N, C-alpha and C positions, 0 to 999 in steps of 0.2 A: 435356107433350103429346108424343106420338110421331107421326112422320110416317107416312102410310098407304102409302108406297112408298119405293123406294131413292133416295137423294139425298145431296148434300153441300153445305153452305154454306161458301163460301170467304170469309173476312173477313181483315182486316189490322190492324196496329197504327197505321196512318196512311194518308194518301193517298200514292200514288206508290211503294209498297213492292213492287209487282209482283203484285197479286192476279190480274189478268187474265192475266198471263204464266203463272202456275201453273195457272189454269183451262185455258188453251190447251194446256199440256203434258199435263195429265191427259186432256183431250179427245183430243189427238193419239194418246196411248198407248192409250186405250180404243178408238178407232176402228181403230187398226192391229190390235188384238187381236180385233176383231169385236164389241166390246161397244157396244150402242146407247146413246149418251149425248147429251143435249140441254143446251146451255148457256143460261143465263138470267141477265141482269144487269138486274133490275127497274128500277133508277133509275140514270141516267147524267147527269153534268153536264159542261160544257166542250166541247160539240159544235161551238162556233164556231171552235175551233182548226182551222187548215187546214194541209195539207202533211204530215200524219201520219195513220197508220192509227188510227182510233178503236177503243176497246175492243170495241164491239158489231160493228164491221166485221171485226176480227181473229177474234173468236169465230164470227161468222157465216160468214166465209170458210172456216174450218176445219171447220165443221159443215154447210156447204152450205145455210145459211139467210140470208134477207135481214136486214140489220142491225136493222130495226124489229121483227122477230120475236124478237130477242135482248133488246132494251131497249125495253119498252113505254112507259116514262116517261123521255124524254130532253129535256135543256134546254141552251140555248146557253152560258149564263154559267158559268165555272169557279169554282163556289162550293159550299158545303154545300147539299144538296138543298132544305132549307126555304127558303133564300134564292134559289137559282137558279130554283126553281119559282115563287116569288112575283114575281120580276123578269120572268118570262116571262108573267105573268098567268094562270098555271095552278097555283095552290097545291095541293100534294099533300094528299090526305086519307088518313089511316092505313088506314081500312077499305077504301078503294078499292084501295090498293096491295096489302094482304093478299088481298083478293078476287081481284085479277088474278093474283097469284102462285099462289094455290091453284088457280085454274082452269087455269093453265099446267101445274102439277104433275100435276093429275088427268088432263089430256089426254095428257101425256107418259107417265104410268104406264099409261094405257089402251092406248098403243101399245107397251108393253113397254120403255120407255126409262128410264134412270137420269138424274136431273137434277143438274147442277152449277149452283148459284145463287151468284152473286157479289154481295157487298155493295158499299157505296160508302164510301170513307174508312175511318175506324175504327168501333168498335162503339158509341161514344156519340155519333156524328154524328146530328143530328136529321133525320128525313125530313119530319116535320110537327110541329105544336105538341106538345111533350112526348112525341113518339113517335120512338124511336131505332132504329138498325140492330139493336141488341141486342134490343129489343122484337120486331122482326120475326123474328129468328132463333128466339127462344124460342117465339113464336106458331106458327111453321111446324113446329117439332119436329124439324128436321134436325140431324144432327151437324155440328160445325164444324171446319174446318181453319184455323189461324192462320198468315198469311204476315207475316214480319217482315224488317227489314233485318239485315244481318250485322255492321254497323258499331257504333261507340261509341254508347251510349244504348239499345241494343235490349233489354238486360236488364230495365230498368224498364218500358219500353213493352210488352214481350211479357208480362211477369208481370202487369201491370195488366189487359191484355186477356184473358188466359186466366182470371184470377180473376173478372173481371166476367162472363164467359160461364158459368163453373161456378157462380157465385152465382145466376145466373138459371136454373139447371137444365139448361144446354146441355152435351151430351157433346162434349168436345174430343178429336178423334181424333189430333191431332198438331200440331207447329209446323214450319214451313219457314223457314230463314234464306236469303233469296233473294239472288241475285247473289253467291254465296259465291266468293271468289277461289281460283284454282288453288293458289296458294301463300299460305295464310292467315298473317297476322301473329299475334302473341300475343293481341291483343284479339279477333280473329275466332275463333281457336281456343278461347279461354276462354269466349267468349259461348255457344257451343254447350254446353259442359260445364256452365256455371253455370246457364243457363236450364233445362236438363234436371234438374239437381239441385234447383233451387228449386221446380219445378212438378211433378215426377214425371210429365212428359209427354214422349213421344219427340220429339226434335228432329232434323230432317233438314236437309241443305243442298242448294241447287240452283244450278247455274252460270248464267252469262250466255251464252245461245246464241241463234242466229237464230230469229226468230218464224216458222218454217216447220215443216210437219208432221214431216219426218224428224228433224231435230235435236232438236225438242221431245220427240218420242216416245222417242228414244234416251236423252235425259237423264232423262226421267221413269221409265225402266226401273229406275232405282236407288231409286225411291220406292215405298212400299206402297200404290199408288193403288187397287188392287183392294180392299184392306181398308177404305180410307177410303170408297169408294163404297158399300160394304155396311154402313157405320156402325160398323165395329169398330175401336177404337183399337189402335195398336201399342204395344208396351211399351218403355220407355226402357232 
């Protein structure tokens, strides 16, 4: 399936790898360039955590949107969506999630906006009974950007994620090793080279910068975000 409008699905190798951070960077760069972009994180868990800016709050702040407009399905408990939604007494239904996301996509495209959709956890995380993030990506027909750690273990996790996406017919436009150190050691340096050689997918790095529009946009300037938003993979 091919999406009817411009967009990008940002997924990751695991939870906590910085998917929202990359979405925020692309959003900041696009807005600075005058490109109308709308963020959407359909499913969010762990909203009971206090004292930190939640994913939907950060993306909403950068886009000028209320948090609820960014994350239509949000649950307090920090767990996989199928469990967090069940504990909240509002079990997710696959087709309701898909229908909601499609409606948001069509509305955004009608306004001339490009949509950045962020997943939750990794691609095999279940949203509902036997329905995973991977199923959602494939059903939406959006190209995918994979965010991964730069540290030990990322070769296996990244390769499995990319191959799962490709096996489901999803176009993978690139991989980003997040929070890449300014002075990488031998492991970090080799991770980039090895992942790129194993997968024949372009691998980029992204530093750890403040979650504010200017530093995010400046750091994202080194990424081919324009190509990604248009669904075109960059070459390794």
